[in-house]
Backbone bond lengths (Angstrom), bond angles and torsions (degrees), N, CA, C in turn:
res aa  C-N    CA-C-N  psi(-1)  N-CA   C-N-CA  omega(-1)  CA-C   N-CA-C  phi
1 M - - - 1.426 - - 1.450 115.81 -
2 L 1.311 120.83 -41.05 1.444 124.05 -179.86 1.538 110.54 -70.17
3 L 1.300 121.12 -32.06 1.465 120.72 -179.75 1.550 111.48 -85.75
4 S 1.202 120.83 -19.22 1.417 121.80 -167.31 1.620 105.84 -57.54
5 G 1.219 126.00 -33.60 1.404 125.90 -178.07 1.478 115.21 -88.72
6 N 1.414 114.98 -8.65 1.447 121.39 -176.15 1.448 113.34 -115.62
7 I 1.349 120.60 24.02 1.479 122.20 -175.91 1.519 109.09 -70.13
8 P 1.260 119.62 -41.14 1.612 116.89 176.00 1.554 112.97 -61.09
9 G 1.269 115.75 -31.36 1.498 115.83 177.86 1.550 114.13 -77.66
10 V 1.330 112.76 -31.27 1.551 119.24 172.99 1.558 108.23 -68.38
11 M 1.355 121.69 -46.53 1.417 125.89 179.85 1.514 108.00 -59.53
12 A 1.292 116.72 -47.66 1.495 119.51 177.41 1.548 114.79 -58.07
13 A 1.295 116.71 -43.00 1.491 117.48 176.38 1.461 110.33 -66.54
14 L 1.308 117.89 -37.18 1.553 120.08 176.33 1.458 110.10 -60.65
15 A 1.319 116.88 -48.93 1.520 116.67 178.80 1.455 114.16 -63.97
16 V 1.270 121.30 -29.19 1.459 123.72 173.78 1.404 112.43 -65.08
17 V 1.386 117.41 -48.62 1.489 124.08 -178.09 1.623 111.32 -62.39
18 I 1.285 113.67 -43.63 1.559 118.92 174.94 1.443 108.84 -65.22
19 G 1.276 120.46 -40.58 1.540 118.81 179.88 1.600 109.90 -66.07
20 M 1.332 117.13 -39.69 1.478 114.54 177.46 1.458 114.08 -70.33
21 I 1.393 120.79 -32.42 1.422 118.27 167.55 1.504 120.83 -58.05
22 F 1.358 112.26 -39.91 1.479 123.31 176.83 1.492 109.25 -66.69
23 I 1.284 124.31 -46.50 1.484 124.02 176.87 1.538 107.72 -64.91
24 V 1.227 122.63 -43.88 1.469 117.10 -173.76 1.475 111.31 -70.56
25 S 1.401 116.40 -31.57 1.492 118.29 176.12 1.548 112.43 -69.26
26 K 1.325 117.23 -35.34 1.519 124.04 173.20 1.380 112.84 -60.04
27 A 1.442 114.77 -48.88 1.467 118.83 179.74 1.466 112.93 -63.38
28 A 1.365 122.45 -41.36 1.443 125.15 -178.61 1.550 110.66 -62.63
29 R 1.418 116.02 -43.23 1.386 114.24 176.83 1.563 113.70 -69.12
30 S 1.257 118.83 -33.85 1.450 122.00 -169.46 1.658 105.57 -73.58
31 T 1.270 113.76 -38.27 1.488 114.49 179.91 1.503 114.71 -87.34
32 G 1.316 121.82 -1.39 1.480 126.28 -177.39 1.388 114.44 71.35
33 L 1.349 119.55 20.19 1.438 121.71 -175.96 1.644 105.90 -64.45
34 L 1.181 125.50 -42.41 1.490 123.80 178.77 1.398 115.60 -59.02
35 K 1.464 118.45 -34.70 1.396 123.13 173.63 1.593 115.19 -65.24
36 R 1.246 107.61 -47.45 1.530 115.49 175.08 1.517 115.78 -57.93
37 V 1.195 111.80 -39.85 1.561 119.50 177.83 1.559 105.55 -67.22
38 A 1.271 120.03 -42.49 1.490 120.12 179.58 1.548 114.89 -65.72
39 R 1.359 109.00 -37.89 1.501 115.37 -179.56 1.560 109.27 -73.58
40 Q 1.336 117.96 -34.35 1.493 115.01 179.78 1.520 108.79 -68.09
41 R 1.412 118.51 -37.52 1.484 116.14 177.38 1.567 111.38 -73.18
42 G 1.341 123.85 -3.27 1.429 125.53 178.44 1.546 111.61 83.27
43 E 1.312 113.35 14.98 1.351 114.15 -179.96 1.589 110.13 -87.68
44 P 1.334 119.28 138.03 1.576 116.73 -177.13 1.559 106.70 -74.72
45 V 1.386 111.36 145.99 1.419 119.76 177.10 1.594 104.66 -102.28
46 I 1.357 117.47 106.53 1.338 122.01 177.61 1.536 112.85 -114.83
47 V 1.333 116.08 134.48 1.578 121.23 -169.29 1.473 104.15 -134.32
48 V 1.376 120.73 128.28 1.353 122.77 164.97 1.503 107.94 -84.59
49 C 1.320 114.05 113.42 1.538 122.82 -175.39 1.497 109.49 -77.47
50 E 1.377 112.83 -50.68 1.521 119.94 -168.01 1.460 105.65 -149.06
51 S 1.360 115.96 147.61 1.475 126.08 173.70 1.596 107.78 -138.08
52 I 1.366 113.96 130.73 1.432 117.26 173.41 1.539 109.90 -124.90
53 A 1.205 115.53 130.49 1.459 122.76 170.76 1.538 106.74 -72.69
54 L 1.440 118.26 117.65 1.448 116.48 178.15 1.599 107.08 -91.62
55 D 1.269 122.72 -36.17 1.483 130.05 173.40 1.449 105.82 -157.23
56 R 1.373 113.67 -169.91 1.562 121.40 -178.62 1.353 112.66 -50.96
57 S 1.223 126.63 -38.80 1.426 122.92 -167.09 1.480 113.50 -117.56
58 R 1.361 120.12 -11.52 1.408 123.41 -175.14 1.577 112.83 -114.43
59 N 1.338 111.90 139.38 1.512 118.27 -179.93 1.572 107.33 -131.94
60 L 1.249 115.85 146.87 1.475 123.85 177.15 1.566 104.09 -108.81
61 H 1.299 120.92 132.84 1.427 126.96 -174.67 1.530 108.84 -128.38
62 L 1.378 112.15 134.89 1.487 116.00 173.17 1.553 101.76 -111.57
63 V 1.413 113.70 118.91 1.408 118.98 -170.29 1.527 103.09 -120.55
64 R 1.359 121.43 130.24 1.504 127.58 172.13 1.515 107.73 -92.59
65 C 1.207 116.62 129.83 1.423 127.05 172.34 1.537 115.66 -126.54
66 G 1.404 114.74 93.70 1.488 115.91 -173.98 1.674 107.06 70.93
67 D 1.271 114.52 -119.49 1.508 117.17 -176.30 1.530 109.20 -111.70
68 R 1.384 122.61 17.37 1.372 126.18 168.01 1.496 117.56 -119.54
69 E 1.334 118.90 160.39 1.382 119.11 175.04 1.542 112.75 -123.53
70 V 1.293 118.61 149.86 1.448 119.22 177.13 1.439 111.60 -133.60
71 M 1.358 118.80 144.81 1.361 124.20 -179.11 1.523 111.88 -98.44
72 L 1.298 124.98 121.78 1.459 130.39 -179.19 1.354 119.03 -111.72
73 L 1.222 128.03 123.81 1.482 133.30 174.29 1.446 105.78 -99.60
74 T 1.362 119.13 115.46 1.497 126.77 -176.53 1.478 109.80 -121.98
75 G 1.360 115.05 154.03 1.396 123.12 -176.61 1.435 114.31 95.12
76 G 1.362 118.01 -171.12 1.416 124.16 -175.37 1.510 113.16 63.45
77 S 1.317 116.79 -136.67 1.444 124.61 177.43 1.596 114.03 -77.14
78 G 1.259 117.00 -17.94 1.353 119.16 179.70 1.661 115.83 178.35
79 D 1.190 116.34 171.03 1.500 120.23 -178.96 1.457 109.23 -95.36
80 L 1.319 118.67 151.49 1.391 122.27 -173.09 1.553 111.46 -144.38
81 V 1.258 119.90 133.16 1.561 119.82 174.52 1.485 104.09 -91.41
82 V 1.327 113.91 116.82 1.411 121.00 -179.04 1.505 112.89 -79.47
83 G 1.280 119.84 -32.10 1.473 124.10 178.85 1.499 114.35 165.40
84 W 1.322 113.52 154.94 1.421 131.01 179.66 1.512 109.14 -101.68
85 H 1.305 123.74 141.20 1.443 124.85 172.62 1.495 108.29 -158.82
86 P 1.405 118.57 154.27 1.392 121.19 -178.34 1.580 108.90 -61.36
87 A 1.343 117.19 150.25 1.437 118.50 173.91 1.560 115.09 -68.58
88 S 1.307 109.15 135.90 1.496 114.84 179.48 1.596 110.57 -71.82
89 A 1.293 118.28 160.69 1.409 122.10 -179.16 1.598 106.96 -73.98
90 G 1.271 116.78 -29.93 1.379 121.46 -176.51 1.417 114.98 -173.26
91 P 1.425 120.59 -176.52 1.532 118.80 179.26 1.456 112.71 -67.93
92 A 1.369 120.70 141.13 1.400 123.77 169.82 1.436 117.56 -49.75
93 Q 1.363 120.95 141.42 1.318 115.71 173.89 1.480 116.47 -128.22
């Protein structure tokens, strides 16, 4: 009974809170804050950059670990590390 007349106000407050959560998460991702916190804790930062299906059973993955990248061939009769190389500054143009 008390909230029946205040539903638009409650919905507006909920929208503001959700908007603030969205803005803070975007800011944390764009500034790299989450990666810095993980590195300060000593946790490795591992990211799967690309994955390509070669056939039914095998996949080729590009995985970034810190400032290096590794190519992994998975599936088939076993998994294989194709090679390590320094991380690139960005996509090739």
